[in-house]
C-alpha positions, 0 to 999 in steps of 0.5 A: 344801068340795069336796063342796059343789055350789055350789063346783062351780057357781061354778067352772062359772060362772067358767069359762063367763065365762072362755070368753066373754072368751077364745073358744077352746072350751077353758074351756067343756069344763071349765065343762061338767065342773064343771057336771055335777059340781055337778048330780050333787051337787045332785041327791043320792042314793047317787052324790052321797054316794059322790062327795062323800066322796072328792075323788079321785073328784070330780076323776076324774068332773070330768076325764072329763066335761071331756075328753068335752065338750071332744072333743064341742065340737071335733067340733061346732065343726069343729076337726080335727087 
């Protein structure tokens, strides 16, 4: 089930809707991460086969893309510590 693109796509939509309801730019980073994983699985190819075979690799890619998008959103929105 975790290797199906529509699961990650649904998670991306749910997280994006959550971001609209709770505007804090936290959930949007996770939505972007889930959307990228869904797109990778939808497009297919050897990378999708490699990712789809391992839940740990899917979660690792999701975590890295989510972190990078969250950091980019913080810079874009102008939130600095």
